[in-house]
One Martini backbone bead per residue (centre of mass of N, CA, C, O) as a GRO file, in nm:
protein
  319
    1MET     BB    1   6.723  -8.636  14.964
    2GLU     BB    2   6.977  -8.556  15.150
    3ILE     BB    3   7.109  -8.266  15.271
    4SER     BB    4   7.413  -8.373  15.313
    5SER     BB    5   7.423  -8.400  15.034
    6LYS     BB    6   7.569  -8.338  14.712
    7VAL     BB    7   7.562  -8.093  14.449
    8ILE     BB    8   7.707  -8.064  14.127
    9VAL     BB    9   7.797  -7.764  13.928
   10PHE     BB   10   7.908  -7.750  13.621
   11GLY     BB   11   7.876  -7.427  13.527
   12GLY     BB   12   7.746  -7.226  13.758
   13SER     BB   13   7.811  -6.930  13.606
   14GLY     BB   14   7.616  -6.961  13.404
   15PHE     BB   15   7.314  -6.919  13.288
   16ILE     BB   16   7.186  -7.195  13.369
   17GLY     BB   17   7.351  -7.245  13.627
   18THR     BB   18   7.242  -7.007  13.791
   19HIS     BB   19   6.948  -7.105  13.797
   20LEU     BB   20   7.003  -7.379  13.927
   21VAL     BB   21   7.141  -7.290  14.189
   22ARG     BB   22   6.904  -7.122  14.287
   23ARG     BB   23   6.700  -7.353  14.302
   24LEU     BB   24   6.849  -7.554  14.483
   25SER     BB   25   6.890  -7.363  14.721
   26SER     BB   26   6.580  -7.304  14.770
   27ASP     BB   27   6.544  -7.633  14.826
   28GLY     BB   28   6.797  -7.716  15.029
   29VAL     BB   29   7.047  -7.772  14.872
   30SER     BB   30   7.373  -7.889  14.853
   31VAL     BB   31   7.592  -7.671  14.681
   32VAL     BB   32   7.833  -7.702  14.407
   33SER     BB   33   8.006  -7.448  14.237
   34VAL     BB   34   8.169  -7.486  13.915
   35ASP     BB   35   8.428  -7.260  13.785
   36ILE     BB   36   8.632  -7.033  13.590
   37LYS     BB   37   8.420  -6.838  13.688
   38GLY     BB   38   8.259  -6.616  13.841
   39PRO     BB   39   7.985  -6.548  13.996
   40ARG     BB   40   7.689  -6.365  13.950
   41GLU     BB   41   7.615  -6.492  14.234
   42ARG     BB   42   7.582  -6.503  14.596
   43LEU     BB   43   7.489  -6.773  14.800
   44ASP     BB   44   7.378  -6.895  15.068
   45GLY     BB   45   7.525  -7.223  15.107
   46VAL     BB   46   7.717  -7.194  14.869
   47GLU     BB   47   7.977  -7.359  14.700
   48TYR     BB   48   8.265  -7.203  14.561
   49ILE     BB   49   8.460  -7.323  14.277
   50PHE     BB   50   8.770  -7.308  14.128
   51ALA     BB   51   8.758  -7.466  13.800
   52ASP     BB   52   8.879  -7.682  13.536
   53VAL     BB   53   8.737  -7.920  13.327
   54ARG     BB   54   9.011  -7.994  13.173
   55ASP     BB   55   9.126  -8.023  13.492
   56LEU     BB   56   9.042  -8.266  13.766
   57ARG     BB   57   9.269  -8.421  13.925
   58GLY     BB   58   9.250  -8.227  14.208
   59PHE     BB   59   8.951  -8.267  14.249
   60GLU     BB   60   8.751  -8.199  14.549
   61VAL     BB   61   8.507  -8.317  14.791
   62GLU     BB   62   8.321  -8.318  15.064
   63GLY     BB   63   8.174  -8.595  15.072
   64SER     BB   64   7.894  -8.672  14.914
   65VAL     BB   65   7.763  -8.743  14.576
   66ASP     BB   66   7.465  -8.748  14.428
   67HIS     BB   67   7.492  -8.531  14.181
   68ILE     BB   68   7.557  -8.424  13.835
   69TYR     BB   69   7.612  -8.119  13.659
   70ASN     BB   70   7.695  -8.069  13.308
   71PHE     BB   71   7.738  -7.721  13.191
   72ALA     BB   72   8.010  -7.712  13.072
   73ALA     BB   73   8.105  -7.470  12.807
   74ILE     BB   74   8.163  -7.411  12.467
   75HIS     BB   75   7.908  -7.222  12.260
   76THR     BB   76   7.966  -6.979  12.104
   77THR     BB   77   7.815  -6.889  11.780
   78PRO     BB   78   8.029  -6.726  11.705
   79GLY     BB   79   8.386  -6.702  11.883
   80HIS     BB   80   8.571  -6.965  11.817
   81PRO     BB   81   8.794  -7.178  11.782
   82ASP     BB   82   8.762  -7.503  11.716
   83ILE     BB   83   8.949  -7.624  11.943
   84GLU     BB   84   8.787  -7.511  12.193
   85TYR     BB   85   8.545  -7.701  12.183
   86PHE     BB   86   8.709  -7.963  12.233
   87ASP     BB   87   8.871  -7.889  12.483
   88THR     BB   88   8.616  -7.848  12.668
   89ASN     BB   89   8.385  -8.055  12.588
   90VAL     BB   90   8.556  -8.319  12.582
   91ASN     BB   91   8.748  -8.296  12.824
   92GLY     BB   92   8.524  -8.234  13.024
   93ALA     BB   93   8.381  -8.508  13.002
   94LEU     BB   94   8.620  -8.678  13.095
   95GLU     BB   95   8.662  -8.537  13.375
   96VAL     BB   96   8.379  -8.567  13.497
   97THR     BB   97   8.361  -8.878  13.478
   98ASP     BB   98   8.613  -8.931  13.647
   99PHE     BB   99   8.509  -8.797  13.902
  100ALA     BB  100   8.260  -8.976  13.938
  101ARG     BB  101   8.424  -9.229  13.994
  102ARG     BB  102   8.581  -9.127  14.244
  103ALA     BB  103   8.297  -9.036  14.396
  104ASN     BB  104   8.066  -9.239  14.344
  105CYS     BB  105   7.882  -9.128  14.118
  106GLN     BB  106   7.547  -9.225  13.967
  107GLU     BB  107   7.481  -8.920  13.851
  108ILE     BB  108   7.410  -8.752  13.532
  109ILE     BB  109   7.372  -8.420  13.392
  110PHE     BB  110   7.360  -8.329  13.041
  111THR     BB  111   7.440  -8.057  12.830
  112SER     BB  112   7.391  -8.019  12.516
  113SER     BB  113   7.260  -8.008  12.179
  114ILE     BB  114   7.125  -7.938  11.852
  115SER     BB  115   7.386  -7.943  11.669
  116PRO     BB  116   7.412  -8.255  11.597
  117TYR     BB  117   7.186  -8.242  11.369
  118GLY     BB  118   7.203  -8.002  11.211
  119PRO     BB  119   7.104  -7.851  10.945
  120GLY     BB  120   6.760  -7.769  10.861
  121GLU     BB  121   6.407  -7.777  10.791
  122ASP     BB  122   6.368  -8.029  10.923
  123GLU     BB  123   6.254  -8.232  11.153
  124LYS     BB  124   6.371  -8.287  11.495
  125ASN     BB  125   6.437  -8.574  11.677
  126GLU     BB  126   6.571  -8.820  11.882
  127LEU     BB  127   6.586  -9.015  11.605
  128THR     BB  128   6.769  -8.838  11.466
  129LYS     BB  129   7.038  -8.829  11.279
  130PRO     BB  130   7.334  -8.720  11.322
  131ALA     BB  131   7.475  -8.400  11.143
  132PRO     BB  132   7.724  -8.233  11.189
  133GLN     BB  133   7.875  -7.884  11.086
  134SER     BB  134   8.036  -7.829  11.358
  135ALA     BB  135   8.246  -7.808  11.614
  136TYR     BB  136   8.032  -7.795  11.828
  137GLY     BB  137   7.861  -8.039  11.739
  138TYR     BB  138   8.087  -8.250  11.754
  139SER     BB  139   8.166  -8.205  12.054
  140LYS     BB  140   7.886  -8.281  12.173
  141LEU     BB  141   7.867  -8.567  12.058
  142GLN     BB  142   8.120  -8.672  12.199
  143ALA     BB  143   8.026  -8.609  12.488
  144GLU     BB  144   7.792  -8.800  12.490
  145GLY     BB  145   7.960  -9.060  12.452
  146ILE     BB  146   8.119  -9.035  12.718
  147HIS     BB  147   7.871  -9.052  12.904
  148ARG     BB  148   7.769  -9.329  12.801
  149GLN     BB  149   8.014  -9.489  12.886
  150TRP     BB  150   7.981  -9.441  13.186
  151TYR     BB  151   7.695  -9.566  13.208
  152ARG     BB  152   7.772  -9.866  13.097
  153GLU     BB  153   7.962  -9.960  13.344
  154ASP     BB  154   7.682  -9.928  13.525
  155SER     BB  155   7.358 -10.028  13.604
  156SER     BB  156   7.319  -9.797  13.843
  157ARG     BB  157   7.326  -9.577  13.651
  158LYS     BB  158   7.252  -9.223  13.566
  159LEU     BB  159   7.132  -9.062  13.253
  160THR     BB  160   7.099  -8.718  13.140
  161ILE     BB  161   7.014  -8.584  12.815
  162VAL     BB  162   7.016  -8.254  12.687
  163ARG     BB  163   6.874  -8.080  12.394
  164PRO     BB  164   6.885  -7.762  12.354
  165ALA     BB  165   6.760  -7.504  12.249
  166VAL     BB  166   6.681  -7.197  12.267
  167VAL     BB  167   6.780  -7.017  12.550
  168PHE     BB  168   6.583  -6.808  12.767
  169GLY     BB  169   6.651  -6.517  12.979
  170ASP     BB  170   6.787  -6.424  13.256
  171GLY     BB  171   7.121  -6.364  13.139
  172GLU     BB  172   7.174  -6.462  12.846
  173GLY     BB  173   7.294  -6.273  12.592
  174GLY     BB  174   7.151  -6.349  12.320
  175ASN     BB  175   6.920  -6.372  12.084
  176PHE     BB  176   6.685  -6.248  12.254
  177THR     BB  177   6.841  -6.002  12.354
  178ARG     BB  178   6.902  -5.882  12.076
  179LEU     BB  179   6.611  -5.851  11.994
  180ALA     BB  180   6.527  -5.661  12.227
  181THR     BB  181   6.732  -5.440  12.159
  182MET     BB  182   6.615  -5.365  11.886
  183LEU     BB  183   6.323  -5.300  11.984
  184ARG     BB  184   6.412  -5.074  12.178
  185LYS     BB  185   6.512  -4.904  11.917
  186GLY     BB  186   6.237  -4.962  11.711
  187PHE     BB  187   6.339  -5.239  11.560
  188PHE     BB  188   6.313  -5.494  11.287
  189ILE     BB  189   6.502  -5.716  11.072
  190PHE     BB  190   6.420  -5.912  10.810
  191PRO     BB  191   6.622  -6.165  10.641
  192GLY     BB  192   6.405  -6.248  10.377
  193ARG     BB  193   6.236  -6.380  10.629
  194LYS     BB  194   5.954  -6.501  10.861
  195ASP     BB  195   5.939  -6.847  10.871
  196THR     BB  196   6.141  -6.912  11.073
  197ILE     BB  197   6.224  -7.174  11.274
  198LYS     BB  198   6.249  -7.157  11.648
  199GLY     BB  199   6.379  -7.331  11.874
  200ALA     BB  200   6.254  -7.306  12.217
  201ILE     BB  201   6.332  -7.208  12.572
  202TYR     BB  202   6.276  -7.153  12.887
  203VAL     BB  203   6.477  -7.176  13.155
  204LYS     BB  204   6.261  -7.274  13.362
  205GLU     BB  205   6.151  -7.501  13.179
  206LEU     BB  206   6.410  -7.660  13.147
  207LEU     BB  207   6.438  -7.735  13.447
  208ASN     BB  208   6.174  -7.886  13.462
  209ALA     BB  209   6.245  -8.100  13.243
  210ILE     BB  210   6.494  -8.217  13.378
  211GLU     BB  211   6.352  -8.316  13.635
  212PHE     BB  212   6.155  -8.500  13.491
  213ALA     BB  213   6.371  -8.685  13.354
  214ARG     BB  214   6.543  -8.770  13.615
  215ASN     BB  215   6.258  -8.906  13.738
  216HIS     BB  216   6.256  -9.128  13.560
  217ARG     BB  217   6.259  -9.474  13.531
  218ASP     BB  218   6.482  -9.435  13.346
  219ASN     BB  219   6.839  -9.434  13.334
  220TYR     BB  220   6.798  -9.335  13.027
  221VAL     BB  221   6.795  -8.995  12.890
  222LEU     BB  222   6.696  -8.840  12.578
  223PHE     BB  223   6.628  -8.485  12.517
  224ASN     BB  224   6.437  -8.225  12.398
  225GLY     BB  225   6.467  -7.871  12.469
  226SER     BB  226   6.136  -7.772  12.396
  227PHE     BB  227   5.889  -7.644  12.260
  228SER     BB  228   5.611  -7.756  12.092
  229GLU     BB  229   5.577  -7.504  11.961
  230LYS     BB  230   5.602  -7.339  11.651
  231TYR     BB  231   5.829  -7.077  11.620
  232THR     BB  232   5.854  -6.791  11.460
  233ILE     BB  233   6.005  -6.503  11.408
  234GLU     BB  234   5.744  -6.343  11.378
  235LEU     BB  235   5.607  -6.439  11.640
  236ILE     BB  236   5.823  -6.345  11.835
  237VAL     BB  237   5.827  -6.047  11.760
  238ASN     BB  238   5.519  -5.993  11.804
  239THR     BB  239   5.518  -6.065  12.105
  240PHE     BB  240   5.703  -5.845  12.193
  241ILE     BB  241   5.542  -5.604  12.078
  242ASP     BB  242   5.253  -5.651  12.202
  243ASN     BB  243   5.383  -5.657  12.521
  244HIS     BB  244   5.666  -5.440  12.508
  245PHE     BB  245   5.699  -5.297  12.187
  246LYS     BB  246   5.465  -5.107  12.044
  247GLU     BB  247   5.662  -4.899  11.867
  248ALA     BB  248   5.770  -5.103  11.696
  249ARG     BB  249   5.931  -5.192  11.385
  250THR     BB  250   5.915  -5.364  11.072
  251PHE     BB  251   6.143  -5.525  10.828
  252LEU     BB  252   6.196  -5.630  10.488
  253VAL     BB  253   6.509  -5.767  10.384
  254PRO     BB  254   6.723  -5.868  10.185
  255GLN     BB  255   6.975  -6.075  10.249
  256TRP     BB  256   7.198  -5.952  10.071
  257ALA     BB  257   7.176  -5.665  10.185
  258LEU     BB  258   7.233  -5.728  10.485
  259MET     BB  259   7.508  -5.862  10.441
  260SER     BB  260   7.648  -5.618  10.314
  261ILE     BB  261   7.621  -5.430  10.552
  262ALA     BB  262   7.764  -5.610  10.764
  263LYS     BB  263   8.037  -5.632  10.609
  264VAL     BB  264   8.107  -5.329  10.521
  265CYS     BB  265   7.989  -5.145  10.782
  266GLY     BB  266   7.924  -5.263  11.061
  267LEU     BB  267   7.640  -5.182  11.177
  268PHE     BB  268   7.572  -5.358  11.429
  269ASN     BB  269   7.817  -5.290  11.602
  270PHE     BB  270   7.769  -4.985  11.606
  271MET     BB  271   7.474  -5.040  11.756
  272ASN     BB  272   7.511  -5.256  11.981
  273ILE     BB  273   7.380  -5.562  11.897
  274GLY     BB  274   7.564  -5.824  11.807
  275ILE     BB  275   7.559  -5.854  11.481
  276ASP     BB  276   7.660  -6.073  11.232
  277PRO     BB  277   7.667  -6.246  10.945
  278GLU     BB  278   7.629  -6.524  11.088
  279ARG     BB  279   7.369  -6.434  11.244
  280VAL     BB  280   7.201  -6.374  11.000
  281LEU     BB  281   7.199  -6.665  10.892
  282LYS     BB  282   7.054  -6.788  11.146
  283LEU     BB  283   6.774  -6.639  11.083
  284VAL     BB  284   6.731  -6.833  10.803
  285LYS     BB  285   6.759  -7.086  10.993
  286SER     BB  286   6.614  -7.358  11.094
  287THR     BB  287   6.493  -7.495  11.424
  288ASN     BB  288   6.324  -7.799  11.400
  289ILE     BB  289   6.200  -7.892  11.709
  290LYS     BB  290   6.114  -8.201  11.873
  291PRO     BB  291   5.972  -8.302  12.193
  292GLY     BB  292   5.912  -8.621  12.200
  293TRP     BB  293   5.966  -8.727  12.487
  294LEU     BB  294   5.787  -8.529  12.643
  295GLU     BB  295   5.523  -8.596  12.497
  296ARG     BB  296   5.512  -8.909  12.553
  297ASN     BB  297   5.545  -8.846  12.888
  298GLY     BB  298   5.348  -8.598  12.978
  299TYR     BB  299   5.448  -8.319  12.967
  300VAL     BB  300   5.391  -8.009  13.148
  301TYR     BB  301   5.366  -7.690  13.069
  302GLN     BB  302   5.410  -7.368  13.220
  303TYR     BB  303   5.506  -7.238  12.951
  304ASN     BB  304   5.505  -6.988  12.713
  305LEU     BB  305   5.600  -6.731  12.534
  306GLU     BB  306   5.436  -6.510  12.678
  307LYS     BB  307   5.498  -6.600  12.973
  308SER     BB  308   5.804  -6.584  12.951
  309LEU     BB  309   5.833  -6.281  12.885
  310ALA     BB  310   5.687  -6.181  13.137
  311ASP     BB  311   5.880  -6.310  13.346
  312TRP     BB  312   6.139  -6.182  13.246
  313HIS     BB  313   6.049  -5.886  13.271
  314LYS     BB  314   6.003  -5.900  13.577
  315ASP     BB  315   6.303  -5.972  13.650
  316SER     BB  316   6.479  -5.767  13.404
  317LYS     BB  317   6.393  -5.625  13.133
  318PHE     BB  318   6.588  -5.800  12.933
  319ASN     BB  319   6.900  -5.805  13.058
   0.00000   0.00000   0.00000
């Protein structure tokens, strides 16, 4: 790719977007970061544009657009009324693909989610029939369809769709950060079970996998962004403790008891851990994700759980 061409990152101020912009910029790519929020960091040579993906009718950039990353989304669950997921995720897909047509851009990389698979203990791979049960999951599945429609319009187009599992790393502020916060306070409470499988991937590994997929010979790739190894909540917690929080202790509490505490006393919010009853329920539901496409195509992982946590800790001490 010529340095003069541009790469646009919609959602460049988000967690994954920030890491992507940083990586592209360090590789000498001319990057345009587009978001409704200000960037978490400002890098020399990166063009930052304030824009709302729900309405890109007046959005333009100078010069040619080599490819587009569409990372813009409303994704935190719980946290938003149902309509907001559709408003941003579906309308955003329509607007980004319309912009790609106007700009004559022939490649899009779209981050979807594992939510379209729906809940369940059974293993999900890329051939599993989607069965979403949340507004977020439905909105992401619809957004995938909008991007596929764009792709089918022209045989020269290229589309990569990644369905990431839980993504963690520097700046995440989500499930793994909350877990680290609890362990820093000296404890972790298992809500009724320890064997919940949690599909996960380190943010730097996810970017490696995306680059691997978009450079594949096929013009259309849909893949699950997850580690191959099945990590249980117990294994994740113990890896944190063994390597970073050796004084922390764990407790197994019946789910009903923990839910009662969360509902009646608001204990977790009081302790500034950021866990509510819905998040407690998420801890007992497996996300059993198989990265079938990556495995079949010989992808070599750079990180595992232990290496990921060590790298994250080096970068930011889990902040």
